[in-house]
N, C-alpha and C positions, 0 to 999 in steps of 0.2 A: 503494500500500500504506500510505499514511499514515492514521493515525486522527485525526479532528478532535478538537481540544481544546475540549470543550463546557463552558461554565459551567453550574453547577447552576441549574435553573429553579425559581422559587418558585411553587407552585400558587396560583391566584387563583380561588377558588370564585365562580361567578356563576350567576344564574338561567338555565336552559336551556343551560348549558355544563358540561363537566367536563374536567378536565385528565388527559391520559394520561401516566403517568410510568413509567419503566423500573424493574424490580425488580433485585435483585442478581443474579438468575439470568440476566440478559441481558448481563452483562459480556462474555461470550465473543464477541459480535459487535462489540465496540468501544464507544466512548463514544456514548451514545444521546441523541437529541433528539426531543422530542415536541411535537405541536401540539394545540390544543383542537379538539374536535368537538362537534356538537349532542348534547344529552341532558340528563337530570336532574342537578341539582347535588347529588350524593351523596358527593363527595370530602371528605376531611379530612386534616389533617397527620398524618404518622407521624413523630414526633420522633426515634425511634430510628434509622430507616432513611433519613431525609431524603427520603422519597418519599410518594406518596399512593396510595390505592386507590379504585377506582370499580367499580360494577356493570357487567356486560357484558363484551364482548371488547375488550381493550386491545391495540392494534397498535403495534408499535415498529419504525421503520425506522432502521437503525444509522447512516446518514449524515444529518447535520442538514440540514433544508431550507434551501437557500441557501448551503450550504458550497462553498468553492472549493478545498479541499484534501482532499477525501474519499479514503478508502483504496480502492485497487484490489483489495484482497484481502478485507477484512473486511465488505464491504457485504452486508447481509442483512435479513430481516424476521422478527420473532417476534411471537407473540401470547400473552397471558395471558387466561384466562377464556373461551376459545373456540377455534375452529379456523379456519385460513385457508381461504377458498373459492377465491380466485384472486389471483394477483400478476402484474401486467404491468409490465415494465421496458423502456424504449426509450432509445436514444441520441437525444437531442435534436439532436446534431451531425449524425448521418447518417440518422436515422429508423429505423435497424435495431432489430429486437426483440432483447432479450437473453434467451437461453434460461436457464431455471432450474427447480428442482425443489422442490415442497412435501414436507416430511417425511411419513412414513407416519402419524404421529399428528396431523398438521395444525398443529403448533405453530411451525413455522419454514419459511423459504424461503431458498434461496441460489442465486446464479448458477452455471451449470455450468463457466464459465471465468473466468479473471481479467479484470477490466475494463481498458479502455485508459486510459493516462495522458492528462491534459489533455482529457477528454471530458465533455460535459454529459449527464446522465441524468435521466429522470423515472420515478418509481415510483408505482404505484397498487396498494394492497393492500386486499383485502376479507376480512371474517371474519364469523362468526356465533357467538353464544353458545349454550348448551344449550337456550335457549328460542326460538331462531330469530331473535333480534334481530340486525340487521346493523350492522356498523361498517366505516368506510372511513378509510384514512390515505393522504395524498399527500406526496411530497417531490420536489424538484428540486435537484440538486446537481452540482457539477463535480469530477471527480477531480483529484488533484494533477498539475501539469504537469511535463513533462520539465525545464523550466527551474528548477523549484523542488523537484526530487527528485534522488536519486542512486541508482545501482545499482552492484553489484560483479560484474564478470566473474570467474568462479572456475574453478579446476582442482584436482582431477580431476572428471570428470563423474560423475553418479549412475550406479550400477550397473557401474562399470568395475573391472577388475583391474589393479593397478599394482605397480611395484617398491617395494622397501623404502625407497628414498630419496625417494619422492614427497611433497613438502610439500603442504599446502593453501595455495593462493595466490589472494588477491583483488586485483584491480586495479579501483579505483573511478573512475567517470567524472568525478568532481569532487574537488577537494582537500578533505580531511577535517581539520577543526579540533577536533571533539569526539571525539578518538581513543578515550578511555576508554569513552564510551557506545557507540560503534560496535563496538569490540572486545568489549565485554561482551555485545553482542547476537549474537555468533557463538560458539558453543561447539563444540569438536572433542573427541571422546572415542574411545577405542579399546577393543575387547574385551580387549586385552592388559593393560589397566590402566595403560599408560604415561601419565605426565603430559605434557600437550600445552600449549605456550605460544606465544603470538603475538608477532610482531616486526614493527615498522613500518620499511619502507624509504621514507623521505620521507613525503609526505602522501597518497599515492594507492595505496600497495601495502601489504598486510598478509598475511604468511605465518604458518603454524602448523606446528610440528613437535615431536616428542619429543626428548629429550636424545640418544638413540641412534636408529639406524634403526628403523623399524617392525618389529614381530615378524612373521615370515612366517606367513601364513594368518590374520592377525587381521582384524577388521572395524572400519572407522572410520566414525563417524557425525558429520556436520556439521549442526548446527541453525542456520539463518539466521533470526533474528527481528528484522530491520531495519525492518519495517513500522512507520512512525510515529516512528522514531528520528531525532533531529536530528543530522546529520553536520556541518553548518556553517550559517552564517547563510543562510537561504533555500534550504536543501537538506535534504530529509527522505527517509529511506529508504522503499523500496516493496517490499522483498523479504521473503517469508515462506515458507520451504521447508526440508525436511529432505533431505539428500543422504547416501547411503552408498556406500562403495566397499570393495573387498577387497584386501588385500595378498597378492601371490603368493609364490612361492619367493624365497629370499634370494640374489640374484645381484649380485655386485660384481666388476667387471673392472678390472685394473690395467695401465695402459700404461706401460712403461719406455722412455722416449725414448732412453736411452743404449744399451740392449741391443736396441732395436727389436723388442721382443716385447710381446704382450698376454696376460696370464694371466686366464682366466675362471674365477671361483670361484662355485660354487653350493652353498648350504646347508653351507658350510664345507669343501667339497672342490673341488679343481681339476679341471675337466672338459675344458678345452681350452687350448692355447697357440697363439697365432696371430702370425705375422710381420706387422709393421706398418711404416709409414713416417710419421713425425710431421713437425712443422714444421721448416723449414730454419733454419740459424743466423740468417739475416736475418729470418725470420718464424716464430719458435718458437711451439710450442703452449703454452697456459697450463698451469701445474701446478695440482693441487688436485682436489677431489671435484666431479664434474659429473654432473648428473642428465639422463637422456634425457627431453626434453620433447616431441618430435615425431618421427614416423617417416614417411618417404616412400619408396615403392618406387623411384621415379625423381623427380629434381627438377633444375631448372636452377640452376647456380651461376655468378654473374656477379661478377667481382672489383670492378666499379665500384660495386656496392651496399654493399660493406664497405670502401671506401677504397683499393682496389688499382688504380684506373684501368682500363685495358683489358688487364691482364696475362693474364686468362683469362675465358672465357665458355663453359662446358660445359653444354649443354642437356639432357643425359640422364645425370646422375650417378646411379649405381645404389645402392640400399640405404643411403639417407642418414638419419642420426639426429642431431637437433639437441642440442648440449650447452651452447650459450650464446646469449643474445640477439644478441650482436655478430657471430655467424656461424661459431662453432666447431662442426664436425660430426665425427662418426666415420662414414665412408662407404666404399663400394666404389670401386675405381679400376681401370679397364680400359685406360687410356692409358699406363700404365707408371710404375713407381717401384721403388726398390731395397728391396723388402719384406724386412725382417729384417737389412738391412745399412746403411741410410742414411735420412736425413730430408730430404725435398725439397719438402714441401708448403708452402702459404701459412698454415699454422697448424692445419689439420685433421689428423685421424688417418685414414690411408688403409689399406684392406685390399684384397688382390687380388680382382678381380671380373671379370664378363663384361659386355660391352656389351649393353644390353637387359634386364638384371636377370633373365634367364631361366634361368640355370644354378644350380641349388640346391647344387651341389657346391663352389662357391667359398667361401673364408673370409668374404667380404663377405656373401654370401647366408646362410651358416650363422649368423653373428652377428646379422644382422637378424632372422632367423626365430626365434632363441632369446633375443631381448631384449624387454622390456616397457618401455613408457613408465613412468618412475619408477625404472628400474635405474640404478645408479651406475657411472660410469667414472672411475677415479682416474688422473690422470697424474702421473708423477714423473720426475725426471732431466732435465727440460727447463731450458734456461738462462733461460726467461721467469719472470715473477712468478706468484704464486698468483692464480687468477681471483677477481674481486670477487664477494662473496656475492649481490649483486643482479643480476649479469650471468647471467641464466637463473635456474633454480630451485636455486641453489647456496649456500643458507644454511648448508650443512654445513661450510663453510669458516670458520665463526665458532665460537669456544668457547661452551660453554653459558652462561657468565657474560655474555659479550657478547650472546648471543641474548636472554636474559631481561632484560637492561638495556634492550632496545628494545621491551619490552612496556609498554602504557599502563595495564594492569590490575594 
């Protein structure tokens, strides 16, 4: 998705040659590079625009011939003074043809799908002007490699419905040093009008959220314009995408570790109270606001993966929902616990459930079926500390001043 940085080429009028230069209207396909082709020497300098004009069809391929860092998104072909008749693009690396479409008016062509990173391509474009004079342009270039580019894995996904606590969270595959440029290339807005600010957790994670929870029913739009953005020395962005998601009803549940009860509140009204069993005094549950980040109808929980050795290994934990990266879940429990009267877990919040996750009447099944990824579960009354904001999607445990202080913009 990187756009080559092309130096301006000075036209060199010569007999039997003419220089093909991009016009300002071609800026949408990225920086443009042109090569000379046969024809009469009719070009002259345009001092105002820094370009030249020539009779006939002028073809422009957006990626410079010989480039080694071409964009995987912005590659395309345009023509002025004529119409494209054919465009052939192939992967030199694999020999496979790249499917593409010429626009209805014949002025442009673009691939149907994003190109591959680190791949060499060849393009041959043909066009004719209104008098039937033919023109051809060729370019061979290589797209930016994985080693010299970065991507961000993000959540939530496009088209999803999430809870009011769901932040936008990016995890980059390389350490980012140009944080201001990267953050500026990602904009998050809400139909509610809430101000949204980014916060960096280290050099590879960037989260966005408003000061208060998202407004129920609002629509959030995330515009990712990282294509061509330098994130660090030797690492250029390759993403260009718009993602939208919807905020569902406002559900926040509060677990009281002292009273062993969870109160589920939706749109400002308590809709259910559920007996729970939280972490034991030896392994207490974190306090604080925790966002549901994953849901599993059944999953395996092995204590050795979270530092508990061989104390437990349950292969069919029902109705499990992740609250932290470190292994805190709120989940069903069929093997027994003093629900409503004691805390005996290794740090999770347990609800009565049935083995096999097939009984919808249990509290564990009810809560699972009535929860969205992005819902908030707040734990209070535990002897443990407040969960770290970057342990899961839990930046709500920072004050607004702390959050905004972590912005690079």
